[in-house]
Structures are given as structure tokens and as C-alpha cells.
LODOZA-461633 format. One line per field, with one value per residue (C-alpha): residue number from 0; residue in one letter; y, x, z. Coordinates in steps of 0.25 Angstrom, whole numbers, plus 2048, in hexadecimal, padded with zeros to 3 digits. Each point is the difference from the previous one (the first is absolute). Layout:
LODOZA-461633
pos <- [NUM, ...];
code <- [A, ...];
py <- [Y, ...];
px <- [X, ...];
pz <- [Z, ...];
end
This chain:
LODOZA-461633
pos <- [0, 1, 2, 3, 4, 5, 6, 7, 8, 9, 10, 11, 12, 13, 14, 15, 16, 17, 18, 19, 20, 21, 22, 23, 24, 25, 26, 27, 28, 29, 30, 31, 32, 33, 34, 35, 36, 37, 38, 39, 40, 41, 42, 43, 44, 45, 46, 47, 48, 49, 50, 51, 52, 53, 54, 55, 56, 57, 58, 59, 60, 61, 62, 63, 64, 65, 66, 67, 68, 69, 70, 71, 72, 73, 74, 75, 76, 77, 78, 79, 80, 81, 82, 83, 84, 85, 86, 87, 88, 89, 90, 91, 92, 93, 94, 95, 96, 97, 98, 99, 100, 101, 102, 103, 104, 105, 106, 107, 108, 109, 110, 111, 112, 113, 114, 115, 116, 117, 118, 119, 120, 121, 122, 123, 124, 125, 126, 127, 128, 129, 130, 131, 132, 133, 134, 135, 136, 137, 138, 139, 140, 141, 142, 143, 144, 145, 146, 147, 148, 149, 150, 151, 152, 153, 154, 155, 156, 157, 158, 159, 160, 161, 162, 163, 164, 165, 166, 167, 168, 169, 170, 171, 172, 173, 174, 175, 176, 177, 178, 179, 180, 181, 182, 183, 184, 185, 186, 187, 188, 189, 190, 191, 192, 193, 194, 195, 196, 197, 198, 199, 200, 201, 202, 203, 204, 205, 206, 207, 208, 209, 210, 211, 212, 213, 214, 215, 216, 217, 218, 219, 220, 221, 222, 223, 224, 225, 226, 227, 228, 229, 230, 231, 232, 233, 234, 235, 236, 237, 238, 239, 240, 241, 242, 243, 244, 245, 246, 247, 248, 249, 250, 251, 252, 253, 254, 255, 256, 257, 258, 259, 260, 261, 262, 263, 264, 265, 266, 267, 268, 269, 270, 271, 272, 273, 274, 275, 276, 277, 278, 279, 280, 281, 282, 283, 284, 285, 286, 287, 288, 289, 290, 291, 292, 293, 294, 295, 296, 297, 298, 299, 300, 301, 302, 303, 304, 305, 306, 307, 308, 309, 310, 311, 312, 313, 314, 315, 316, 317, 318, 319, 320, 321, 322, 323, 324, 325, 326, 327, 328, 329, 330, 331, 332, 333, 334, 335, 336, 337, 338, 339, 340, 341, 342, 343, 344, 345, 346, 347, 348, 349, 350, 351, 352, 353, 354, 355, 356, 357, 358, 359, 360, 361, 362, 363, 364, 365, 366, 367, 368, 369, 370, 371, 372, 373, 374, 375, 376, 377, 378, 379, 380, 381, 382, 383, 384, 385, 386, 387, 388, 389, 390, 391, 392, 393, 394, 395, 396, 397, 398, 399, 400, 401, 402, 403, 404, 405, 406, 407, 408, 409, 410, 411, 412, 413, 414, 415, 416, 417, 418, 419, 420, 421, 422, 423, 424, 425, 426, 427, 428, 429, 430, 431, 432, 433, 434, 435, 436, 437, 438, 439, 440, 441, 442, 443, 444, 445, 446, 447, 448, 449, 450, 451, 452, 453, 454, 455, 456, 457, 458, 459, 460, 461, 462, 463, 464, 465, 466, 467, 468, 469, 470, 471, 472, 473, 474, 475, 476, 477, 478, 479, 480, 481, 482, 483, 484, 485, 486, 487, 488, 489, 490, 491, 492, 493, 494, 495, 496, 497, 498, 499, 500, 501, 502, 503, 504, 505, 506, 507, 508, 509, 510, 511, 512, 513, 514, 515, 516, 517, 518, 519, 520, 521, 522, 523, 524, 525, 526, 527, 528, 529, 530, 531, 532, 533, 534, 535, 536, 537, 538, 539, 540, 541, 542, 543, 544, 545, 546, 547, 548, 549, 550, 551, 552, 553, 554, 555, 556, 557, 558, 559, 560, 561, 562, 563, 564, 565, 566, 567, 568, 569, 570, 571, 572, 573, 574, 575, 576, 577, 578, 579, 580, 581, 582, 583, 584, 585, 586, 587, 588, 589, 590, 591, 592, 593, 594, 595, 596, 597, 598, 599, 600, 601, 602, 603, 604, 605, 606, 607, 608, 609, 610, 611, 612, 613, 614, 615, 616, 617, 618, 619, 620, 621, 622, 623, 624, 625, 626, 627, 628, 629, 630, 631, 632, 633, 634, 635, 636, 637, 638, 639, 640, 641, 642, 643, 644, 645, 646, 647, 648, 649, 650, 651, 652, 653, 654, 655, 656];
code <- [M, K, N, L, W, N, V, T, E, A, S, T, F, S, G, P, L, G, E, C, V, Y, G, S, R, L, L, G, A, E, S, A, L, V, L, H, G, G, G, N, T, S, V, K, A, Q, E, S, D, I, H, G, D, Q, V, D, V, L, Y, V, K, G, S, G, W, D, L, A, T, I, E, P, Q, G, F, A, P, L, R, L, E, A, V, K, R, L, A, E, L, P, A, L, T, D, T, E, M, V, N, Q, L, R, L, N, L, L, D, A, S, A, P, N, P, S, V, E, A, I, L, H, A, S, L, P, F, T, A, V, Q, H, T, H, A, D, A, A, L, A, L, T, N, T, S, E, G, E, Q, R, V, R, E, L, W, G, T, S, V, V, V, V, P, Y, V, M, P, G, F, D, L, A, K, A, C, A, L, E, F, E, K, Q, A, N, A, D, T, V, A, M, V, L, M, N, H, G, V, F, T, F, G, D, T, T, E, Q, A, Y, N, N, M, I, D, V, I, T, E, A, E, N, Y, L, I, T, K, A, G, V, D, I, T, N, S, A, T, L, A, T, P, V, N, A, T, G, S, A, L, D, Q, A, T, L, R, Q, N, L, S, N, A, A, G, R, S, M, L, L, V, R, T, P, N, Q, R, A, N, V, F, A, G, R, S, D, V, A, D, V, A, C, R, G, P, A, T, P, D, H, V, I, R, T, K, Q, F, P, L, I, G, R, N, I, D, K, F, V, S, N, Y, H, N, Y, F, E, R, N, Q, D, R, F, P, G, V, Q, E, L, D, P, A, P, R, V, V, L, D, S, E, L, G, L, L, T, A, G, A, R, I, S, D, C, E, I, A, S, D, I, Y, L, H, T, I, D, V, I, E, A, S, E, G, L, G, G, F, V, A, L, P, E, T, D, L, F, E, V, E, Y, W, E, L, E, Q, A, K, L, A, K, S, G, Q, P, P, A, M, S, G, E, V, A, V, V, T, G, S, A, S, G, I, G, R, A, C, V, E, A, L, I, S, R, G, A, A, V, I, G, I, D, L, N, T, S, G, T, P, T, T, P, S, L, L, E, L, T, A, D, V, T, D, P, E, S, L, A, T, A, V, N, M, G, V, E, R, F, G, G, I, D, I, V, V, A, A, A, G, I, F, G, A, S, S, E, I, A, D, I, V, Q, S, D, W, E, T, T, L, S, V, N, L, N, G, V, T, N, L, L, Q, A, T, H, P, F, L, A, L, S, P, S, G, G, R, V, L, L, V, G, S, K, N, V, P, A, P, G, K, G, A, A, A, Y, S, A, S, K, A, A, V, T, Q, L, G, R, V, A, A, L, E, W, A, E, D, G, I, V, V, N, T, I, H, P, D, G, V, F, D, T, G, L, W, S, Q, E, L, V, D, E, R, A, A, N, Y, G, L, T, A, D, E, Y, K, R, R, N, L, L, G, Q, E, I, T, S, G, D, V, G, E, L, V, A, A, M, C, S, H, S, F, R, Q, I, T, G, A, Q, I, P, I, D, G, G, S, D, R, V, I];
py <- [A65, 802, 80F, 801, 80E, 801, 80D, 7FE, 7FE, 80B, 80A, 7FE, 807, 80F, 809, 7FE, 7FB, 7F6, 7FA, 7FF, 7F9, 7F6, 7FE, 7FE, 7F5, 7F9, 800, 7FC, 7F4, 7FA, 7FA, 7FE, 810, 804, 7F9, 805, 80F, 800, 809, 80E, 808, 80F, 80A, 80F, 809, 80E, 803, 80D, 804, 807, 80D, 7FB, 800, 7F5, 7F7, 7F5, 7F4, 7F3, 7F5, 7F5, 7F3, 802, 7F7, 7F5, 7FE, 7F4, 802, 7F4, 807, 80F, 80B, 80E, 804, 7F7, 80A, 80B, 80E, 808, 80D, 7FB, 80C, 800, 7F1, 801, 80B, 7F7, 7F7, 80D, 7FF, 7FA, 7F7, 7FD, 7F6, 7F6, 807, 80E, 7FA, 7FB, 80D, 808, 7F7, 802, 80F, 800, 7F8, 806, 7F8, 7FF, 7F3, 7F9, 7F4, 802, 801, 7F4, 801, 801, 80C, 809, 7F6, 800, 80F, 801, 7F7, 809, 7F7, 802, 7F1, 7F8, 7F1, 7F8, 7F1, 7F6, 7F6, 7F2, 7FF, 80D, 7FC, 7F3, 808, 80A, 7F6, 7F9, 803, 806, 807, 80D, 7F9, 7F7, 80D, 806, 7F4, 7FF, 80F, 807, 80F, 800, 7FF, 809, 7F7, 805, 7F8, 7FC, 80C, 7FF, 805, 80F, 80D, 7FA, 7F7, 80C, 807, 7F4, 7FE, 80F, 7FF, 7F3, 804, 80D, 7F8, 7F4, 804, 802, 800, 7F1, 7FF, 7F8, 7FC, 801, 7F4, 801, 7F5, 7F6, 808, 801, 808, 80D, 803, 80D, 807, 80B, 7F8, 7F5, 7F7, 802, 7FE, 7F3, 7FB, 803, 7F8, 7F4, 801, 801, 7F5, 7F7, 802, 7FC, 7F3, 7FC, 803, 7F7, 7F5, 801, 803, 7F9, 7F5, 804, 805, 809, 801, 7F2, 805, 7F8, 807, 7F7, 7F3, 7F4, 802, 7F4, 800, 7FB, 7F3, 805, 7FD, 80A, 7FD, 804, 80D, 803, 7FE, 809, 80B, 7FF, 802, 80C, 806, 800, 807, 80A, 802, 7FE, 7F6, 7FF, 7F9, 7F7, 7FD, 7F5, 804, 7F4, 801, 7F6, 80A, 805, 7F2, 7FD, 80D, 7FD, 7F3, 805, 7FB, 80F, 806, 806, 807, 806, 803, 807, 80A, 80A, 804, 803, 80F, 807, 805, 7F1, 7FF, 806, 7F5, 7F4, 804, 800, 7F1, 7F4, 7F6, 7F3, 7F4, 802, 805, 80C, 803, 801, 809, 809, 801, 803, 80B, 806, 800, 807, 80B, 802, 801, 80B, 808, 80A, 807, 802, 806, 7FC, 7F6, 7F5, 7F2, 7F9, 7F2, 7F6, 7F5, 7FC, 803, 7F6, 7F2, 7F6, 7F2, 7F3, 7F9, 80B, 809, 80F, 805, 80F, 806, 80C, 805, 801, 7F7, 80B, 802, 7F1, 801, 80C, 7FA, 7F3, 808, 808, 7F3, 7F8, 80C, 800, 7F2, 804, 80B, 7F7, 7F4, 80A, 807, 7F3, 7FD, 80D, 7FB, 802, 808, 80C, 809, 80C, 800, 800, 80E, 805, 7F6, 804, 80F, 7FC, 7F7, 80B, 80B, 809, 801, 7F1, 7FE, 80A, 7F8, 7F4, 809, 806, 7F2, 803, 7F7, 7F2, 7FB, 7F9, 7F2, 802, 7F5, 7F6, 7F4, 7FB, 7F3, 801, 7F4, 803, 80C, 801, 806, 804, 801, 7FA, 80A, 80B, 7FB, 801, 80E, 805, 7F9, 806, 80E, 7FF, 7FC, 7F1, 7F6, 7F6, 7F2, 7FD, 7F2, 7FB, 7F6, 80B, 80C, 80D, 802, 809, 807, 80F, 802, 7F8, 7FF, 7F5, 7F2, 7F8, 7F1, 7F5, 7F5, 7F7, 802, 7F2, 7FB, 801, 7FE, 80A, 80A, 7FE, 802, 80D, 805, 7FD, 807, 80C, 800, 7FF, 80D, 808, 7F9, 7FB, 801, 809, 7FF, 7F5, 803, 7F3, 806, 7F5, 7F9, 7FB, 800, 7F2, 7FA, 804, 7F4, 7FC, 7F6, 7F4, 803, 803, 7F9, 7FB, 805, 80E, 7FF, 7FC, 80A, 80C, 7FA, 7FE, 80E, 807, 7F8, 7F7, 80C, 808, 7F5, 7FE, 80F, 801, 7F4, 806, 80E, 7FD, 7FE, 80E, 807, 7FB, 807, 80D, 80C, 807, 7F4, 7F8, 803, 7F7, 805, 7F5, 804, 7F9, 803, 805, 7F2, 7FC, 807, 800, 7F5, 7FF, 7F5, 7F9, 804, 7F4, 7FE, 80F, 802, 7F4, 803, 80F, 7FB, 7F6, 80B, 809, 7F5, 7FD, 80F, 7FF, 7F4, 807, 80C, 7F7, 7F8, 80B, 80B, 7FB, 803, 80E, 7FD, 806, 7FA, 806, 7FE, 809, 7FD, 808, 800, 806, 803, 800, 805, 7F2, 7F5, 7F9, 80A, 804, 80B, 7F6, 7F9, 80D, 804, 7F3, 800, 80E, 7FD, 7F5, 80A, 80A, 80A, 807, 7FA, 80C, 7FF, 7F1, 803, 809, 7F6, 801, 808, 80C, 800, 800, 7F9, 7F7, 7FF, 7F8, 80C, 802, 7F2, 802, 80D, 7F8, 7F5, 80A, 807, 7F3, 7FC, 80D, 802, 806, 7F1, 7FA, 7FD, 7FA, 7F1, 7F6, 80B, 800, 80C, 802, 809, 800, 80D, 7FA, 7F3, 7FE, 7F1, 802, 80A];
px <- [5E4, 808, 804, 7FC, 805, 808, 807, 800, 7F1, 7FD, 808, 7F6, 7F5, 802, 7FF, 7FB, 7F2, 806, 809, 7F3, 7F9, 80C, 801, 7F1, 800, 80B, 7F7, 7F3, 808, 802, 7F3, 806, 800, 7F3, 7F4, 7F6, 800, 805, 80B, 804, 80C, 804, 80B, 801, 805, 800, 7F8, 7FD, 7F1, 7F9, 806, 80E, 801, 806, 7F7, 803, 7F8, 7FD, 7FE, 7F8, 7FB, 7F2, 7F4, 7FD, 80E, 809, 80E, 805, 7FB, 7FF, 804, 804, 7F1, 7FC, 806, 7F7, 808, 7FC, 804, 809, 7FF, 7F1, 7FF, 809, 7F7, 7F4, 807, 7FF, 7F1, 7F9, 7F7, 7FD, 7F5, 804, 7F7, 806, 80E, 7FE, 7FA, 80C, 80A, 7F9, 800, 80F, 803, 809, 7F9, 7F1, 800, 809, 7FB, 7FB, 80C, 802, 7F9, 80D, 805, 800, 809, 80A, 800, 802, 80D, 80C, 807, 800, 7FC, 7F6, 7FC, 7F5, 7FE, 7F7, 80C, 7FD, 80C, 7FD, 7F1, 805, 807, 7F5, 7F4, 804, 7FD, 80D, 801, 806, 80A, 804, 802, 809, 808, 803, 802, 802, 7FE, 804, 7F1, 7F4, 7F5, 7F1, 7F4, 7F5, 7F8, 7F7, 806, 7FD, 800, 801, 80C, 807, 7FE, 805, 80C, 804, 7FF, 807, 80B, 803, 801, 808, 808, 80F, 80D, 7FF, 7F2, 7FE, 7F2, 7F2, 7F8, 7F1, 7FB, 7F7, 801, 80E, 80D, 805, 80E, 806, 80D, 805, 7FE, 7F7, 80C, 803, 7F2, 7FF, 80D, 7FB, 7F4, 807, 80A, 7F5, 7F7, 80D, 802, 7F2, 801, 80D, 7F9, 7F5, 80A, 807, 7F4, 7F5, 807, 7F9, 806, 7F5, 807, 7FC, 7F2, 7F3, 800, 80C, 7FA, 7FD, 7F3, 7F8, 7F1, 7F9, 7F8, 7F2, 7F7, 7FC, 7F1, 802, 807, 7F4, 7F6, 808, 800, 7F1, 7FE, 80A, 7FA, 7F3, 805, 807, 7F3, 807, 808, 80E, 80D, 806, 80E, 809, 80E, 809, 80A, 807, 802, 7F2, 7FA, 808, 7FC, 7F1, 802, 806, 7F8, 801, 7FC, 7F3, 808, 80C, 7F9, 7F4, 808, 800, 808, 80F, 7FD, 7F2, 801, 7FF, 7F2, 7F9, 806, 7FE, 7F6, 804, 803, 7FE, 7F5, 805, 7FA, 7F3, 7F5, 7FC, 7F4, 808, 80A, 7F5, 7F9, 80E, 802, 7F2, 803, 80D, 7FA, 7F5, 80A, 808, 7F7, 7FB, 80E, 7FC, 7F2, 7FA, 80A, 7FA, 805, 808, 7FD, 803, 806, 80F, 80B, 80A, 7FD, 809, 7FB, 807, 7FC, 7FF, 80C, 801, 7F5, 7FD, 7F3, 7FD, 7F8, 80C, 80C, 809, 7F9, 802, 80F, 802, 7F9, 808, 80E, 7FC, 7FC, 80D, 808, 7F6, 804, 80F, 7FD, 7F8, 80A, 80B, 7F8, 7FC, 80F, 802, 7F5, 7F3, 7FA, 7F7, 7F8, 7F9, 7F2, 7F4, 7FC, 80D, 7FD, 7F2, 805, 809, 7F6, 7F5, 809, 7FB, 80E, 802, 7F3, 803, 80C, 7F7, 7F6, 80B, 800, 7F2, 7F4, 804, 7FA, 7F3, 806, 80A, 801, 7FB, 807, 7FE, 805, 803, 804, 807, 806, 80D, 7FA, 7F4, 7F2, 805, 80B, 7F6, 7F7, 80C, 803, 7F2, 7FE, 80D, 7FC, 7F3, 809, 7FE, 80C, 801, 805, 804, 801, 806, 809, 80A, 801, 804, 80C, 802, 7F3, 800, 7F7, 7FF, 7F1, 803, 805, 803, 800, 803, 7F6, 7F9, 7F0, 7FF, 807, 7F7, 80B, 809, 7F5, 7FB, 80F, 800, 7F3, 804, 80D, 7F8, 7F7, 80C, 805, 7F4, 7F6, 7F5, 7F8, 7F5, 800, 804, 802, 802, 807, 80A, 7FC, 805, 7FA, 806, 802, 7F6, 7F9, 7F3, 7F8, 803, 80F, 801, 80D, 7FB, 80D, 7FD, 7F2, 803, 80B, 7F7, 7F5, 80A, 805, 7F3, 7F6, 807, 809, 7F4, 7FA, 80D, 801, 7F2, 802, 80D, 7FB, 7F1, 804, 807, 7F5, 7F6, 808, 801, 7FC, 7FA, 7FA, 807, 800, 803, 802, 802, 806, 7F7, 800, 7F7, 801, 7F6, 7F4, 806, 80A, 809, 804, 80D, 7FF, 7F8, 809, 802, 7F1, 7FC, 809, 7FB, 7F2, 802, 807, 7F4, 7F7, 80A, 7FE, 7F1, 800, 80A, 7F7, 7F5, 808, 808, 7F6, 7FD, 80F, 7FE, 809, 7FC, 804, 800, 806, 804, 801, 80B, 803, 80A, 80A, 80C, 80B, 802, 809, 7F5, 802, 80D, 801, 802, 7F3, 7F8, 805, 7FD, 7F2, 7FE, 804, 7F6, 7F5, 806, 803, 80C, 805, 7FA, 7F2, 800, 803, 7F3, 7F7, 7F5, 7F3, 806, 80C, 809, 80D, 7FF, 80D, 804, 800, 7F1, 7FD, 809, 7F8, 7F2, 805, 804, 7F3, 7F8, 809, 7FC, 7F5, 7F7, 7FE, 7FD, 7F2, 803, 803, 7FF, 801, 807, 805, 806, 80C, 801, 7FC, 7F3, 7FF, 7F4, 802, 7FE, 7F5];
pz <- [537, 7F4, 7FC, 7F1, 7FE, 7F3, 7FE, 7F1, 7FF, 80A, 7F7, 7F5, 809, 800, 80C, 80E, 7FB, 7F6, 80B, 809, 7F4, 7FF, 80F, 801, 7F6, 807, 80D, 7F8, 7FA, 80D, 805, 80E, 801, 7F9, 7FA, 7F5, 801, 80E, 806, 7FB, 7FD, 7FE, 7FD, 802, 7F5, 7FB, 7F3, 7F9, 7FF, 7F4, 805, 800, 810, 807, 808, 80A, 7FB, 807, 7F5, 807, 7FB, 7FA, 805, 7F7, 7FB, 802, 805, 7F7, 7F3, 804, 7F6, 803, 7FD, 80B, 80B, 804, 801, 80C, 806, 80B, 80A, 7FE, 803, 80C, 806, 800, 80B, 809, 800, 80C, 7F8, 7F2, 7FA, 7F6, 7F5, 803, 800, 7F2, 7FC, 806, 7F9, 7F3, 802, 801, 7F4, 7F5, 7F5, 800, 7F8, 80B, 808, 80E, 809, 80A, 80D, 806, 7F9, 80C, 807, 7F4, 800, 80F, 800, 7FF, 7F5, 7F1, 7FD, 808, 7FD, 807, 800, 807, 801, 805, 809, 807, 802, 806, 80B, 802, 800, 80D, 80F, 802, 7F3, 804, 809, 7F4, 7F8, 80A, 803, 7F1, 7FC, 80D, 7FE, 7F1, 7FD, 804, 805, 7FE, 807, 7F6, 7FB, 7F4, 7F3, 7FC, 808, 80E, 7FC, 7FA, 80D, 809, 7F7, 801, 80F, 802, 7F6, 807, 80E, 7FB, 7F4, 801, 7F7, 7FF, 7FC, 7F3, 800, 806, 804, 801, 809, 7F8, 7F4, 7F9, 7FF, 7FB, 7FC, 7FB, 7FB, 7F8, 7F3, 7FC, 7FF, 80F, 804, 7F8, 806, 80E, 7FD, 7FB, 80C, 80B, 7FA, 7FE, 80F, 803, 7F8, 807, 80E, 7FC, 7FC, 80E, 809, 7F9, 7F9, 7F3, 7F3, 7FB, 7F3, 7FD, 7FD, 7FE, 7F2, 7FC, 805, 7F7, 7F8, 804, 801, 80C, 7FF, 801, 7F5, 7F5, 803, 80F, 7FB, 7F7, 80B, 809, 7F5, 7FE, 80F, 801, 7F3, 807, 80C, 7F7, 7F8, 7F3, 7F9, 805, 7FB, 80A, 7FC, 807, 803, 7FD, 80A, 80A, 80B, 7FF, 801, 80C, 807, 7FC, 807, 80D, 80C, 806, 7F2, 806, 80B, 7F9, 7F2, 807, 808, 7F5, 7F4, 7FF, 7FE, 800, 7F2, 7FB, 806, 7F4, 7F8, 80A, 80A, 80F, 800, 7F7, 800, 807, 7F9, 7F9, 809, 7F9, 808, 80D, 7F9, 7FB, 80E, 806, 7F6, 802, 80F, 7FE, 7F7, 80B, 80B, 7F9, 7F7, 80A, 7FE, 7F1, 7FF, 7F3, 7FC, 7F7, 803, 7F6, 7FB, 80B, 7F7, 803, 7F7, 805, 803, 808, 7FF, 804, 7F3, 7F6, 805, 7FE, 7F7, 7FD, 7FB, 7F8, 7F4, 7F7, 7FF, 804, 80D, 803, 7FD, 808, 80C, 7FE, 7FF, 80D, 808, 7FC, 806, 80C, 802, 800, 80A, 809, 800, 804, 80A, 807, 801, 808, 80A, 7F8, 7F5, 805, 7F6, 803, 807, 7F7, 803, 7F8, 7F5, 7FF, 7FF, 7F4, 7F9, 800, 7FE, 7F5, 7FA, 800, 7FA, 7F5, 7FC, 7FD, 7F9, 7F7, 7F9, 7FB, 7FF, 7FB, 7F3, 7FF, 801, 80A, 80A, 7F6, 7FA, 7F2, 7F9, 7F1, 7F8, 7F2, 807, 7F8, 7F3, 7F8, 807, 80D, 801, 7FD, 80B, 809, 7FD, 801, 80D, 806, 7FB, 808, 80D, 800, 803, 7F6, 800, 7F1, 7FC, 7F2, 7FA, 7FD, 80A, 7FA, 809, 80C, 804, 7FE, 80D, 80D, 7FE, 7F6, 803, 7F4, 801, 7F6, 800, 7F6, 801, 7FB, 80C, 80C, 80A, 7F9, 800, 80E, 805, 7F8, 806, 80E, 7FE, 7FB, 80C, 80A, 7F9, 800, 80A, 7F7, 7F3, 7FC, 7F1, 7F6, 7F1, 7F7, 7F4, 7FD, 7F3, 7F3, 7F2, 7FD, 7F3, 7F5, 7F8, 7FC, 808, 7F7, 801, 80F, 806, 80E, 807, 7FB, 804, 80E, 801, 7FD, 809, 80B, 800, 7FD, 808, 80A, 804, 804, 807, 808, 803, 805, 809, 806, 802, 805, 80F, 800, 7F8, 80A, 80B, 7F8, 809, 7F4, 7F9, 7F6, 7F1, 7F4, 7F2, 7F5, 7F3, 7F5, 7F1, 7F5, 7FB, 80B, 7FA, 7F2, 7FD, 7F4, 7F7, 804, 80E, 806, 80C, 803, 7FF, 807, 80C, 801, 7FF, 80C, 808, 7FE, 805, 80B, 804, 800, 809, 80A, 800, 805, 80A, 806, 802, 80E, 803, 7FB, 7F3, 7F3, 7F3, 7F3, 7F2, 7F5, 7F1, 7F9, 7F1, 7F6, 80B, 7F7, 80A, 807, 7FD, 7F8, 7F5, 7F8, 7F7, 7F4, 804, 801, 7F2, 7FA, 806, 7FC, 7F1, 800, 802, 7F7, 80C, 806, 80E, 807, 7F9, 803, 80F, 800, 7F8, 80A, 801, 807, 7F8, 80C, 803, 80D, 808, 80B, 808, 7FD, 805, 80D, 803, 7FE, 809, 80B, 7FF, 801, 80C, 807, 80A, 7F5, 7FB, 80E, 7FD, 7F2, 7FF, 7F4, 7F6, 7F3, 7FA, 7F2, 7FD, 7F1, 7FA, 7FC, 7F8, 7F7, 802, 80F, 800];
end
């Protein structure tokens, strides 16, 4: 493992806390050391209190902060001596431990200190760093784990048998450190958990961490024949061969088990595909996670194949076997969070795309650990009693609760055509703001998406094959389709009927009518599998009920789309799919209108541009954002009992009314 400490960079961070911030970020940037909020660091310093008295302070990583991006305010300042004294107590519940730590904060606005704060306080070093390094876990997660650790590091490390994080672990570490530590001690290895290193400065602690983990990596090359630095995370991004429809079917079943809509994201990864296809995958993958704190993200083991009912039954049995130790605990949803399928590869489930990506990252590193441990005689995880204790630990559940309740459309997937601009773009933004993942399809995408919840794809709605390919790619990314918004359209050339050019007529109908037909055909199989019921929203026009001169092709195409939607509402009701249409008018912040054209039209009516934009009964300007909000509302569950409806959004038109 490369040592990334840069003296010049480090010097820009002032004081012991600044150096700790810098060192923490270096650890957090290396996923083979810590993942998504894992690990913790600390530094001890002297500060002046409000009276000017010197106080020994422990700055320890605050709960909810990520080492990769941590700031000084992400560290909780604790009265060191008071926290050290907590380790002298014979017992301390988790709730009381958290309370006592908060009582000893020097800043009431600081985050909750790490649950391992007492352990950090007890170690007799200025700087302490803790990681869940893959290479160390590959050694400890074997039948001869402690022997392997001793063979590699001898007496230069303190070895601590697995104890659940918190007060008991702090007590166990203090005891073992007192027994085993010597002048050569550079680290403490926690079996099936991770590594602590320390020093007089953060730089020393960091250097020790890199040295220890590098030694473990080299040991694995020599003894296991595995280069764990060649991580599965670096593998070629190749999708497994399973169909998008199979993936959507699996997502439907998984969501039903979870009791809510879930994304089911496919991880395009050659190593993961090979691992999922192993003949012994049901054995090695179902022994448990690489480290128990992963269980809240991945469950205790993945689903192998697609038998959701069997997985759910096994989870219920697992809960019943272990719940007596936690009176009153409520069973979590039994749906898997990781799936390994020989045809679909590695898939991860979650209400948010971030949940899926975190689970995917964790499992790719789990593959690294399993493969390395297998090279040392076999991967061995902790027994289920220990895993259950962490999965249902109130402090771990608090971590998930801190992320808050997901938005209303979390776990749902929408397809929006014409997504790069205008009404289509506004629909994308409104749906994402409500938590949906969106597959945006347009002839010209808008560039790099600003959120992982948006997948932008280039396709021509008039080309059925191109459109179907884009839809399948979107399903492979997010798992299925719940919502379809047909917003792609053109106004076309303006001419009276007697002067229509046939090619102009055909182009307008091809985009506005055939494009919608193609979209409905491509998405229907997926909408029928929506766990929450499919929803379709067609963007029509005021020209349907109130056409204008010179717009025959546009008016006819939108009228035909409206009729198409009515037929779809009739045909698809038995699949639980609702189909509705909106009719916008006077939406001037789209590509159809330039300021020059608005000024010209306004002048024809003797109005200013602003007056022209508000030329409706309510005197209100209608923006693409207004239309997007209406679309999102109509795609919500409040409209689940409405189908075949047509809703105008025009500020009130006397011609329509």
C-alpha cells in the first residue's frame, strides 16, 4: 500500500487536530482501508477552557462523519481524563455510554463521539487510527487467524479476540494491551474487525498503518498466492448476460418482500460476474460478511440466485433464533440487500441509489477478502449470534436513522423522454427531488449528470431499436420502471393545411406520435412488473381541445397521442397501470420559444412580453417547472385511482373551458 503522506500538504493543516484531519482523509481515500463512514481516528491535545485553564482533550471522529471528507468540526472534543475513567467502570450500557460521552463534550454542538471513544482515550498514545483493512481481515477471517497474525507480526502487535464495539471492546482492548504491549508494539489487531495503529503524532500513526497493511498484503502474496491490491473494484466494467426483464422480475419480488419499492442496481464488474458464477458461491458467500459492521448494509449474507421466498424464510428463522437476547426488538424487513446470480451477476438493493452503491462497494471488497482468505485455507466469518447483535444494535440502527426517512418516491424508477431541456428536464428535476431515480432519454444529453440518481442516455424515440436499447440499459442500472413520462416532442414546421409539406408532416407525427407509441411498447413489460403499480404521463397540448391555425401536424399528433393514452388506459388497467395526459399551454421557458419570438407575438397583441406570458384567465405565467411539478404529483400515489384523465395546465383558457 502506497504511503501518501505529503509533508508540504500536511503543513497546511494547523495544529494536532489539523494534522489528524489530514491523516484521516488519507485513510478515508483508500477504500481498502475504510468504506463509507467506517473507521475512526483521534488525537489528544491540550486546550484552554472558558476560564483559561488547560484541559487535556481527546478529539475523536464524530458519528456520521466520513474520514474521506472530514472537517475539524467532525471531531468531538472530549475531556480526556473523564473519558478514561469510564473504562474503570465494571459495566456500562450503550445508552448510558453515549450519554456519558455527551456529558463530557467541550462543545455541546459537537457530533456524538465514536462508540470507540473510550478505547481511543485508553490507549497511551497521542494519535490513534483505526481501519477495517481488507488485508488484515483476510488474515483474521480464517480458521487459523490468530496463528497467521502471530506468524506475520510476532509480538509487535497486540491481538484482541472479537468483541462487539462499544464499552466491552474498550475494556477488552485495555486488558490485552496491558498484557501484551511492549517497546516494539506498533499496532493492535482486532480479530474479524480491524486494526489500530498509534504514535506520538498522526504522521507516525499513519506510517505505522501503511507499513502494517503493506506487510499483510505481501504475506497474502507469499502464503495465499493472492495480490489483494488487485481489487475487484478495479475489474473491467462488464455487465453479466442476464436480461433486463429478469432483473425487473427479481426487483418486483424483492420489493414485495421489503414491503416497499426498492432499486435493484446491477454492478458491471467482471470479477463479480465470475464470483457469482462460482460453483461454490452458495457456500463461501453465505458464511457471513468480512466484518460485522457491514451487516447493516448487506444483511448477514447475500441472496444466491432468485429464490426470494427461501431467503425471506431463512431470515425470519434467523431472527426467531436470536431475538430472545433483545427483548422487544422489532424485526427488520427480510429482503436481501445483495444478490449473486450466475446470469445477472452482482446486484444490490436499496431505497436510494447511494444505498445500492454502498452495498456494492462493500461487497466488491468482501470478494477480495473471501478470495484471499480462501487462499489461506478457507474464509471464516463470525457466528450468526455476533452478526445479529450488530445488525440489531441500537447504535448501528441509529446510524441508518440519521440519514432520515427517504422521500416519497425513493426506490422508484422513472423514464423521461425529452429529458435534456424544457418540460422534460423540469420533469426529471421534480421526480428526482421526490426521491425517484430517473432514466433520461434524449437526442442530445445535457452532459455529466449532477446526481447518481440520473442516468442520461442518447436515443431517438422514432427508432424503436435505439429506444428499446436505452430502456434496457436504464433497467440494468436501476432495476425496473415504475413511471414513464413522454415529454419528447417538436412543434414542427408551421403551415396551413393547403401548404403542408409531406416530409414536415411525417417528421412531426413520427416524433410526437410514433415516438410515444415506441416508448409505450418498450416500457410496458417493465411497467407491468412495477411493485408499486405502473404510471404513465403523456404530455399533450392545449392544441388538442383548442387547435390553432397553421399547426395541423402538431395539433393532429397531440390529439392522436391523447387518444393513444385513452386506449392505453383501457388496455393496461388489468396490469395495474394508470395512464393520464396533461395539456400545457403558454410555457415560454422551453426551446420552442426564443425571446425574439415572444416579443414578436406580444407586439401582435399590443402587449409587453411579460403581459403576453400571463395572457390567461388567472393572469399567471406557466413555467416548465410548474409543469414538472404537476407531472410529479400525477405520478405520485395520490393519483393511483385516476386513469384516462386529461388535465390542462394553462392558467385557464376560455377556449378550452
